N, C-alpha and C positions, 0 to 999 in steps of 0.2 A: 508411402515410399518404403517398400519392404526391406531394401538394403540398409537404410538408415536405422530402422527398428531392430534389425538383426544385429548390427554393429553396437547399438546401444545396449542390447541384451548381453552381448559379449563383455562390454565394459562392466556391467553390473556383476557378472560372474567373476571377472578379474579382480574386482574390488571386494567381493563378498568375504574374503578372508579377514578384512579389516573390521567387519561389522560386529561379529559376535551376536549375543542375544540382546535385542533392543528392548529396554525397559522404559515404560512411559510413566511420567510423574506429573501430577497437577498439584500445585501448591500455592498458597497465599503467603507472601513474605512481608512482614512489617518493615517499612522503610522510613518510619518516623512520622507519625500522624496519620498515616493511611497504609493500605496494603496493596501490593501489586500481585496479580495472578500470573504465574509462569506455567507454561506447558512445556515439558522437557521430555525428549526422547534420548535416553542415556546411551552414550557410546564412549569413544576415547579419541585422543588426539585433540587438535584445536577445536573448541566449540564454535558453532555457527549460530549467531543471534539474528532473529527475524523481527523486523520492525514494520508493522502494517501501516497502510495509508491512513490519512485523516478520516475519522468516522468508523474505521474498521478495528477489529481486535484480533487476537491470536488465531481465531478460527478461520480467518481469511486464507491461512496457509495450509489448511487441513488436506487439500487435494494433492499437494506435492511433497509434504514432509515425509511420508513413508518411502517414496522413491528416492529422495535425497539421503535418507538414513541408510537405505539399502546400498546406494552407490558409494557413499563416503565412509560409513561406519562411525561418523563423528557424532558428538553430542549436539543435538539441535535444541535451541532455546527460543521459544516464541512467547511473547508476553502481551498482556492487555495494558495499555497505558492508563494512567489514573483516570477514573471516571468512565472507562469503557469495559465491556465484557464483565468479568468477575472482579475487577479491581475496584477498590473504594476510592474516595476523593477527599482531599483537604483543601477547602476554598482559600486557605491562606498560603498555599504552596502550588499555585498554578503557574503556567508559563513554560516556555521551552527549557530554560536552564534548570528550573526546579524539576521538570520531568526527567531530564538526563541525570541529575543528581540522585533522584529516586531510583532510577535504573542502575546506576553505579552501586548504590547501597544494596539493592537486591542481588545483583551479580556477586558482590563481595560476600554476602551472607550465604549464597549458594555455592561459593567456591569457584566461580567462573570469572574471576576478575584479573586473570593473568592474560594470556594470549587469546585472541578472539577474531573471528571473521564476521563481517557485518553484511546483512542482506536487508535492503529497505525498499519499500514501494511508496510512490507518491510523496505525501507529506511526512511519511516515515523517514525520508531522506533528511529532513530537518534534524531529527533526533540523531540519526547516524552521523551526520556531519559534526554536530556539537560533541557527540561522544568521541569521535575520532580526533577532533581538535583538542579535546581535553586529555586524551589518552593515546597520543600518536605512537608510543612505543609498544602498546598492547595490541593494536589492530594490524593483523597480518595482511588482510586483503578486504575488499568490499565489492559487493555486487549491488548496483543501484538500478531499480526497475521503474522506468519513467518517473524518476525522482523529481520532486518539486525543487525549484531553485530560487534564491533571492533575486537573481538576475531577471527572472520572468515576472516575479511578483512586484518588485519595487516600483516600476512605472505605473502599476495598476492599483496600488495599495489604497488610495483614497476611495476609488469607486468600489473596490471589493469590500473594504471595511465598512463603508456606508451601508451596503447591502447586508453584510454580516450582522451589523447592529440591529437591523430589522429582523433578520431570520433567527437570531439567537433567542429572542424573547420567548418563543414557544418551547424552548428547551430548558429554561431557567430552573424549573421545579422538577423536571423529570430526567434530564440528561446533563449533569454538570460538566462532564467531559466535553461534550459537544458545545455547550454554552461557552465555556472558557476558551475552547479552541477557536471559536468564531470571534470572541471578544479580544483575544490576545494576538491575533494575526499580525497586526502592525508591529507590535513590540517584538514578536518572534522573528519576523522577516528582517527587521533592523539589526537584531542581535545576530542573526545568521549571517548577514552581510559583513559583519566584523569578525566572523569566525570561520575562515576558509577551511576547506577540506585539505588536510596535509598532503603535500606533493610527494611525500615519501611512501605513501601507501598505494599499492597497485589497485586499480579500479576497473571493473567491467561495467560500462554504462549502457544499459538498454534504453532505447527511446522508441516509443510506439510509432508504427507507420501511419496510424490514424489517431493523432492526439485528440483529446476530448473537447474540441472547440469547433464552433461553427464559423467563427471569425477567422479569416485568412491571416490577419496580422498576429492574432494570438498564437495560431499554429506555427507560423514562421518564426516568431520570437522564441517559442518553446524549443524548436529544433536548433535555433541559433545559440541559445543559452547552453544547450547540451554540447554543441560543437565546441564552444569556447571553453567549457569545463574540461573536455577531453584534451584539447590542444594545449592546455595550461601545464601538462606534465607528460613526460615520455612514457610513463608506466600506466597510462589510462587507455583503455580500448573501447571504442564506440561500436555498438551493434544496433542497427535499425531493425526493429521487429516488424517485418512487412506483413500487412494484412491484419495487424493486431490493434485493438483499442487500448485504453489506458491500463486495463488489467492484463498485461502481457502474459503473466504467469498462469492465467486461466485460458487465454486465447491460444497460446502456444507453450504449454508446459514443458515439452521436450526441450525447446530452445533454452528456457530459463534454467531448467534442471542441469543441462549440460554446462551452462555458464557457471553455475554454482560449483559443480563438480570440478570444472577446470580451475576455478579460483582456489578451491581446496587442494587440488593435486599439486599446485605450484608452491604450496607451503610444506610439502613432504620431501623426503630425501630417500636415497637408496632404491631398493626394489619397488617400493610403493610409488615411486615417481619414475617409472620406466619410460623409455622412449615409445614403446608400443602404446602405453596408456595415454600419454600426451597426444600422440598423433591421432589416436582413436577419438579422443574427446574433441580435438580441434575439428576433425572431420564431421562429427555429429553436430557441432554447433553450426557449421556452414551448411550441411545438408538439410538439417531441420529448418533452418531459416530460409533456404532457397525453396524448399517445398511449400512453405507458408507464403512466400512471395508469389510463387506461380499460382497457387490456389487463390490468393487474394480474398480469402473468406473473412469478411469483416463482421465479426460477431460482437455485439455489445452486451455488457452486463447491466444489471439493474441500475447500478450507480452511474454508469456511462450514460444511459438513457435519461436518467433523472437530471444529470448535469447538462446534458444537451438540451433538454426541455427548458430549463431555467435560462440557459444561454439565449435561446430563441425568444423567451419572454422579454429579456433585457433589450433585445434588438427590435422589439415591437412586432415580432412575427407570431402573433397570437394563434392564428389558425394552425400553423405548422407545429407550434409548441403543444397545442391540445392533441394533435395526432400522435406526437411522440409520447406524451404522458398516457394517452389511451393505450398505445401499444405496450407500454410498460406494465399496465394492469393486466393485459392479456397474457404477456409472457411470464409475468410473476404474480399470479392471482392470489398468492398467500402473503403478499407484502403489504402490510398496513400503510407503509410510507408511500408506496406507489399510488395508492388510492387517495392518501392525504394530499400528495402533491397535485394529483389530477383535480381533486376537489378545489384546492386553493386556486388553481389556474382557471377553472370553470367560473369560480366566483369573481375573479378579476375580469373575466369576459362577460359578466352580468348574466350568467346562466345559473341562477340561484337554485332552481329545483334539481337540476342535474348535480350541482355541487353538493346539495344535501344528501343525495343518494351515495355519492362517493365518500363523504365523511361518515355516513352511517356504516358503510361497508368497512371503512378503515377502523372504526371503533369496534366492529364485530371481531376483527382480527387482532386488535390491540385495545382492550377495554381500559387500559391504564393510561391512555393518551389524554392528558389534561388539556392540551391544546385543542384536540379534536372535540372533546366535550364542550369546551368553552365556545368554539366557533359554531358548533351545531346548535347549541342553546340559543346563541344570538340569532342565527338564521331562522330558527323556528319561531322566535319571538316576533 
């Protein structure tokens, strides 16, 4: 849609005077017992904090941070939660609350503990919600991208936790962040349910047009929980990202970037918050979303396909699951986890020899996988 791209370019030019020279900083901050890794693009004005989804780290945002920096001129702060990316881990300080306390400590040491804008994806919304609940006076606005909610998880906790307790074992010695994320889900969701997102903070709430579930009930509940969240306060805006999977910011980056720019612009005053700027941003959100809806191009990420495959396994649709996992290895041939998941499912389907091949390929890509070594040794014995 050439018109939309042209108008978005105009917005970038209109905002470029805010930007200045963007300096990038990667730093480890001691937050008491462990260190958090922060990736910072320096600017000015209200900083924007990016909280990635469960299992992801700060690098998940790499494709859109430069454009957001160009558009807003703001300081952008992305970080790796404890046990992910370059951050270290303290096994005595796991769980949602401890994670947010560590984040608060890190932001304080960096000097970004005053006003802030929150951007969160998936289970990153857990952390954003608790941060906002504990610091309502500091959060100027929030953009939630297919955020996870206690509303959706609560009726499914028993089943999900039971599976988590099985899945977590392979991560115990290699990925403590993942291990405790799976272990702590029940406690985290219960804590989240008692800590609502403050109604005083404006929110743009994106929900995917194609949520990452094969089950119709799961999909409808995901959408319903988002509707109920938005309806709970007059300053919350709902946007359905048509044609997008769970990673909306990868499937339709223009839509999400414009949403973040809009949230940022509404914290400004004077010339920086001109009528022209606001009308231009609003137009681009609508036009980018409409173009995506018409195209209806449903592109899945590696994580989407992996989640879909496991959902099919749980439903007993083994043949379909194997096709999804196989597709994941074709689309992402350098992902050790794609081959590991495919091998695991082949083994469940009694296809031992094929499973061995997949585990061997997974170990070629990731020789440090202790779980892969253990499974492969058992299979060959």
